C-alpha positions as CSV (number, residue, x, y, z in Angstrom):
1,M,40.0,-131.5,9.3
2,K,37.1,-129.8,11.1
3,A,37.9,-127.4,13.9
4,F,36.4,-125.3,16.7
5,I,38.2,-122.1,17.5
6,F,38.0,-120.3,20.8
7,I,39.3,-116.7,21.3
8,P,39.2,-115.7,25.0
9,D,40.1,-112.2,26.2
10,S,43.8,-112.7,26.9
11,N,45.3,-109.2,27.3
12,K,47.2,-108.3,30.4
13,S,44.2,-106.7,32.2
14,A,41.6,-109.3,31.3
15,G,42.0,-111.7,34.2
16,L,41.5,-115.5,33.7
17,G,37.7,-115.7,33.7
18,H,37.4,-115.6,30.0
19,L,40.0,-118.3,29.5
20,F,38.4,-120.7,32.0
21,R,34.9,-120.1,30.6
22,C,36.2,-121.0,27.1
23,Y,37.8,-124.2,28.6
24,Q,34.4,-125.1,30.0
25,Y,32.6,-124.5,26.8
26,S,35.2,-126.5,24.8
27,N,34.3,-129.6,26.9
28,F,31.0,-129.7,25.1
29,V,32.6,-130.0,21.6
30,K,32.7,-133.5,20.1
31,S,36.0,-135.3,20.4
32,D,36.4,-135.7,16.6
33,Y,36.8,-131.9,16.2
34,K,40.2,-130.2,16.6
35,I,40.0,-127.6,19.4
36,I,42.2,-124.5,18.9
37,F,42.6,-121.6,21.4
38,L,43.9,-118.3,20.0
39,I,45.9,-116.5,22.7
40,Q,47.5,-113.1,22.5
41,K,51.3,-113.2,22.6
42,S,51.5,-111.0,25.7
43,F,49.6,-113.5,27.8
44,K,51.6,-115.5,30.5
45,K,51.9,-119.1,29.3
46,N,51.9,-120.6,32.8
47,Y,48.3,-119.4,33.3
48,L,47.3,-121.9,30.5
49,K,47.6,-124.7,33.0
50,S,44.1,-125.4,34.3
51,R,41.9,-128.0,35.9
52,N,40.3,-128.6,32.5
53,A,40.2,-132.3,31.7
54,R,40.7,-131.9,28.0
55,L,43.6,-129.5,28.3
56,K,46.0,-131.9,26.6
57,K,43.7,-131.9,23.5
58,I,43.7,-128.2,23.2
59,N,46.0,-126.6,20.6
60,Y,47.3,-123.2,21.5
61,I,48.3,-120.6,18.9
62,F,49.7,-117.3,19.9
63,F,48.9,-114.3,17.8
64,S,49.5,-110.6,17.4
65,D,47.2,-110.1,14.4
66,L,43.9,-111.9,14.8
67,K,42.7,-111.6,11.1
68,K,46.0,-112.8,9.8
69,I,46.0,-116.0,12.0
70,L,42.3,-116.7,11.1
71,T,43.2,-116.4,7.4
72,T,46.0,-118.9,7.9
73,L,43.8,-121.4,9.8
74,K,41.0,-121.2,7.2
75,K,43.5,-122.6,4.6
76,K,44.4,-125.4,6.9
77,Y,41.1,-126.4,8.5
78,E,37.4,-126.5,7.9
79,I,36.4,-124.1,10.7
80,N,33.0,-125.1,11.9
81,C,32.7,-122.5,14.7
82,T,34.5,-119.6,16.2
83,F,33.8,-118.5,19.8
84,L,34.7,-115.0,20.8
85,D,34.8,-114.3,24.6
86,S,36.2,-110.8,24.8
87,Y,35.6,-107.1,25.7
88,N,37.8,-106.1,22.7
89,K,35.5,-104.0,20.4
90,K,37.9,-104.4,17.5
91,F,37.6,-108.2,17.7
92,H,33.8,-108.0,17.7
93,S,33.8,-105.8,14.5
94,I,35.6,-108.6,12.5
95,N,33.4,-110.4,10.1
96,F,34.0,-113.9,11.4
97,N,31.5,-115.3,8.8
98,T,34.3,-115.1,6.2
99,Y,36.4,-117.5,8.3
100,S,33.9,-120.0,9.8
101,K,30.5,-121.5,9.2
102,K,29.1,-120.2,12.4
103,H,30.3,-117.5,14.9
104,I,29.2,-117.3,18.5
105,A,29.7,-114.2,20.7
106,I,29.9,-114.9,24.5
107,L,28.6,-111.6,25.8
108,D,27.5,-110.1,29.1
109,F,27.3,-106.5,27.8
110,K,25.8,-104.7,24.8
111,I,28.1,-104.4,21.7
112,K,27.7,-104.4,17.9
113,N,28.8,-107.7,16.6
114,N,28.6,-110.0,13.5
115,A,27.7,-113.2,15.4
116,K,24.9,-115.6,14.3
117,F,24.6,-116.7,17.9
118,I,24.9,-114.8,21.2
119,L,25.5,-116.7,24.5
120,D,24.7,-114.6,27.6
121,H,24.5,-116.6,30.8
122,T,23.9,-113.6,33.0
123,F,21.6,-114.6,35.8
124,R,18.1,-113.2,35.4
125,R,19.0,-111.3,32.3
126,K,16.0,-109.8,30.4
127,T,15.3,-111.4,27.1
128,N,15.4,-108.1,25.1
129,F,18.7,-107.0,26.5
130,H,20.6,-107.6,23.3
131,N,18.9,-105.2,20.9
132,T,19.9,-105.9,17.3
133,R,18.6,-105.2,13.8
134,I,20.0,-108.5,12.5
135,R,18.0,-111.6,13.3
136,K,20.1,-113.7,15.6
137,N,19.8,-116.7,17.8
138,I,20.1,-115.4,21.4
139,F,20.5,-117.7,24.3
140,I,20.1,-116.0,27.7
141,G,20.2,-117.1,31.3
142,Q,22.2,-119.1,33.8
143,K,21.1,-122.4,32.1
144,Y,23.7,-121.6,29.4
145,F,26.6,-121.2,31.9
146,P,29.2,-123.8,31.0
147,I,29.4,-125.9,34.1
148,F,30.8,-129.3,33.1
149,K,32.3,-131.0,36.1
150,K,30.2,-131.9,39.2
151,I,32.0,-131.9,42.6
152,S,31.0,-133.4,45.9
153,L,31.5,-131.1,48.9
154,I,33.5,-132.6,51.8
155,K,34.7,-131.3,55.1
156,R,33.3,-127.7,54.6
157,K,36.0,-126.3,56.9
158,T,37.6,-123.8,54.4
159,I,36.8,-120.2,53.7
160,L,38.0,-118.6,50.4
161,I,38.9,-115.0,49.8
162,D,39.2,-114.3,46.1
163,F,38.5,-111.0,44.3
164,G,40.1,-112.0,41.1
165,S,43.0,-110.1,39.5
166,I,42.1,-106.6,40.9
167,K,44.7,-104.8,43.0
168,N,42.8,-103.9,46.1
169,K,44.4,-105.1,49.3
170,K,41.8,-103.2,51.5
171,L,39.1,-105.7,50.5
172,I,41.2,-108.6,51.5
173,Y,42.3,-106.9,54.7
174,K,38.6,-106.1,55.7
175,S,37.6,-109.7,54.9
176,L,40.3,-111.1,57.2
177,L,39.4,-108.7,59.9
178,F,35.7,-109.7,59.6
179,L,36.7,-113.4,59.9
180,K,38.8,-112.6,62.9
181,N,35.8,-110.9,64.6
182,L,33.7,-114.0,63.9
183,N,35.9,-116.0,66.4
184,L,35.8,-119.0,64.1
185,N,36.7,-122.4,65.4
186,L,40.4,-123.0,64.8
187,S,39.6,-126.0,62.6
188,F,38.5,-123.5,59.9
189,K,41.3,-122.5,57.5
190,I,41.3,-119.5,55.3
191,I,42.6,-119.4,51.7
192,V,43.5,-116.1,50.0
193,I,44.1,-116.1,46.2
194,N,45.6,-112.8,45.0
195,K,48.8,-112.0,43.2
196,F,49.2,-108.6,45.0
197,F,48.5,-109.7,48.6
198,N,50.9,-111.8,50.8
199,K,51.6,-112.8,54.4
200,K,53.2,-109.5,55.3
201,D,50.0,-107.7,54.7
202,I,48.1,-109.5,57.6
203,S,50.5,-108.6,60.4
204,K,47.9,-106.1,61.8
205,V,45.0,-108.6,61.8
206,N,46.6,-111.2,64.1
207,I,44.0,-113.9,63.1
208,L,44.5,-117.2,64.8
209,N,43.1,-119.4,62.1
210,Q,45.5,-120.9,59.5
211,V,45.8,-118.5,56.5
212,I,47.2,-119.9,53.2
213,F,48.2,-117.6,50.4
214,Y,48.3,-118.3,46.7
215,K,49.2,-116.0,43.8
216,F,47.4,-118.3,41.4
217,F,45.7,-121.7,41.9
218,N,45.5,-124.2,39.0
219,N,43.0,-126.7,40.3
220,I,40.5,-124.7,42.3
221,D,38.1,-127.6,42.4
222,K,40.2,-128.9,45.3
223,I,39.4,-125.8,47.2
224,Y,35.7,-125.7,46.2
225,K,35.2,-129.2,47.7
226,E,36.0,-128.0,51.2
227,L,34.4,-124.6,51.1
228,F,31.9,-123.5,53.7
229,F,31.5,-120.1,52.1
230,A,33.5,-117.6,50.0
231,I,34.2,-113.9,50.0
232,G,34.8,-112.4,46.5
233,A,33.7,-110.6,43.4
234,C,30.7,-111.0,41.1
235,G,32.5,-112.3,38.0
236,I,32.5,-115.6,36.2
237,S,33.8,-117.6,39.2
238,L,30.6,-116.6,41.2
239,Y,28.6,-118.8,38.8
240,E,30.8,-121.8,39.5
241,K,30.4,-121.4,43.2
242,C,26.6,-121.0,42.8
243,F,26.3,-124.2,40.8
244,Y,28.3,-126.0,43.5
245,H,25.9,-124.4,46.0
246,I,28.7,-122.5,47.8
247,P,27.4,-119.2,49.4
248,T,29.4,-116.1,48.6
249,I,29.7,-112.8,50.4
250,A,30.0,-110.8,47.2
251,K,31.0,-107.4,46.0
252,S,31.0,-105.9,42.5
253,V,34.5,-104.8,41.7
254,A,34.0,-103.8,38.0
255,K,31.2,-102.2,35.9
256,N,30.5,-105.5,34.1
257,Q,29.8,-107.1,37.5
258,N,27.1,-104.7,38.6
259,S,24.2,-106.5,36.9
260,N,25.3,-109.8,38.5
261,F,25.4,-108.2,42.0
262,I,21.9,-106.6,41.5
263,N,20.3,-109.8,40.1
264,F,21.9,-112.3,42.6
265,S,21.0,-110.0,45.5
266,S,17.4,-109.5,44.4
267,V,16.6,-113.2,45.1
268,N,19.1,-113.6,48.1
269,C,21.5,-115.9,46.2
270,I,24.5,-113.9,47.6
271,L,25.3,-112.0,50.8
272,D,26.1,-108.3,50.4
273,F,29.8,-107.6,51.2
274,D,29.1,-104.1,52.5
275,K,26.3,-105.2,54.7
276,E,28.0,-108.3,56.1
277,I,31.6,-107.1,56.4
278,K,32.0,-103.4,56.0
279,T,29.3,-102.4,58.4
280,N,30.2,-105.1,61.0
281,L,33.9,-104.6,61.4
282,K,33.6,-102.7,64.7
283,K,30.5,-104.5,66.0
284,F,29.8,-107.7,67.8
285,I,28.9,-110.4,65.2
286,N,26.4,-113.1,66.3
287,I,28.1,-116.1,64.6
288,E,25.0,-118.3,65.0
289,K,22.8,-115.8,63.1
290,F,25.6,-115.3,60.5
291,F,25.8,-119.1,59.9
292,N,22.0,-119.2,59.5
293,R,22.3,-116.5,56.8
294,I,24.9,-118.7,55.0
295,K,22.7,-121.7,55.2
296,N,19.7,-119.8,53.9
297,T,21.7,-118.6,50.9
298,E,22.8,-122.1,50.2
299,R,19.1,-123.2,50.1
300,K,18.3,-120.4,47.6
301,L,21.2,-121.5,45.4
302,K,19.7,-125.0,45.2
303,N,16.5,-123.5,43.9
304,Y,18.1,-121.6,41.0
305,F,21.2,-123.5,40.0
306,N,21.0,-127.1,38.7
307,Y,24.1,-128.7,37.3
308,N,22.3,-131.6,35.5
309,K,19.8,-129.2,33.7
310,N,22.7,-127.0,32.5
311,K,24.5,-129.9,31.0
312,I,21.4,-131.0,29.1
313,H,20.9,-127.4,27.8
314,L,24.4,-127.0,26.6
315,N,24.7,-130.4,25.0
316,N,21.6,-129.5,23.0
317,F,23.0,-126.2,22.1
318,F,26.3,-127.7,20.8
319,K,24.3,-130.3,18.8
320,K,22.8,-127.4,16.8
321,L,26.3,-126.2,15.9
């Protein structure tokens, strides 16, 4: 039987972005292929529940030795493609061509690798970013971001605060204080997703709007449908919000997010966290002007991010595989 294998970064410090990105890419694989996800044994199994429509068709295999499990799978399946979405340099040094017909590296940074294909969906990435001596098929730009499901925005009375898996309560606290200073209509509710932050941490803010806390949220599309805007990081989830035309007040919280912050800011597709929040905590905020900036950002997103075009690009890419 033919198989597609996905290997997302699944160590304790990786977060969930790599896993969800692989879920989205797996949606473009034809249904007659077996889809296998290789997950490191230390990964929490409850995080494998996602909003992915094809989740029940995914076969999970937990491993401690990647080469060993690939050797075992090669004996059992005809492996058409392996997808590696990881920052692990040891994984990228593996010669995947001995296990599968084609190997694809999902990269947003420079690293030596043995992949025949490189997928880098970084917004406004320069075409010569991935310098390599070996001739490769390199696919660059946001048109290769794996957006699969289209949602319809409704209500627009929710604000999301989500900086990913980082442990930084100050960012959330400043975000809540900023929202308090906006004097939002009480019909607006605020959702905070962070495994380190809880209700006890907002006692000093005294915000009147309803604030809901989640350590982890399986079906985030339910939240996206109601979002007016979001406050968060510049990782993979920023792309999802942009394709749904949801403005984000964004901050880079890791080195690999710096290029996203610079590139999105250069064409006004995000609002700068430090300018909007950090510098305005002690000042009067003109809510009408702020809402206009949110709406202008939304208009910019509609110019650069097109769900239908992305689906066509990725369907064509997977046909080549």
